[in-house]
KOLLOMI-597242 format. One record per residue (C-alpha): x, y, z; residue in one letter. Coordinates in steps of 0.25 Angstrom, whole numbers, plus 2048, in hexadecimal, padded with zeros to 3 digits. Example, Ala and Ser with C-alpha at 12.3 -4.5 7.8 and 13.67 -1.06 7.14 Angstrom:
BEGIN
8317EE81Fa;8377FC81Ds;
This chain:
BEGIN
171D0D432m;17CD0E425l;179D14418v;180D0B40Fd;182D0D3FFr;175D073FAd;16DD10404y;166D183FAm;163D0C3EFl;15CD063FEk;156D153FFk;146D163FDp;142D1E3F1s;13CD2B3F7g;136D2E405p;12BD2640Ds;11ED2A40Ba;11BD30417p;128D39416k;123D3D407l;115D4140Cf;11CD49418l;124D5140Ed;11AD54403t;10DD5540Aq;10FD59419v;11CD62418v;116D6B40Fp;10AD6F413v;112D71420v;11CD7A41Av;111D81413n;107D85420a;114D89425l;117D9241Bg;10CD9741Ag;10AD9C42Ag;116DA2427e;112DA941Dv;107DAE424a;110DB142Dl;118DBB427h;10BDC2422r;106DC442Fv;114DC8435s;114DD3429a;107DD842Cr;106DDA439t;117DDF438g;118DD4446v;123DCB445r;11FDBB43Fp;128DB744Da;11EDC0456v;112DBB450l;116DAB450l;118DAF460a;10CDB5462g;104DA9458l;10CD9E460a;107DA546Dg;0F8DA6469v;0FAD98467l;0FDD94472a;0F4D9D47By;0E9D95473a;0EFD87475m;0F0D8A484v;0E1D91485q;0DCD8347Di;0E4D7A488w;0DED84492i;0D1D8048Ba;0D1D7148Aa;0D7D6E498t;0D0D794A2e;0C2D714AAd;0B6D754A5d;0AED794B2d;0A1D804ACd;09ED734A5a;090D6B4A8p;091D604AFl;08AD554A9p;07DD514ADa;07DD464B5d;088D4F4BEt;084D564C9a;089D614CFp;090D604DEp;085D684E3e;07BD5F4E0a;081D544E3l;083D5A4F2a;074D5E4F3e;06ED504EBa;076D484F7h;078D4F504p;083D4A50Es;
C-alpha cells in the first residue's frame, strides 16, 4: 500500500470504538492493578527485609505447587467412591452366578 499526499484528507477522524474502549477503560484498570501489586510487593519487602525478587520467586513457586495439586486432584481416579445402586461388586456377581 502506498501512502499518497491525500492520505491525511481521507483518514478517519479518531480511533475506532474498540480501540477507544481499550485505551480508556481496560488499560487504566490493568495498570492500576499492577501498580497496586508493585506497591504491596515493595511494602512487604521493606517490612520483612527480603528482596522483592525472592518474594516473587516464592509466590511463583507456591502458585505452581497449588496448580499441580489441583491438577493431580482433578485427574486422579476416585476409587473410594460408592458404586451406583444398580451396580453390584464382582464378588456378588460371582456368588449369584456360579460357573
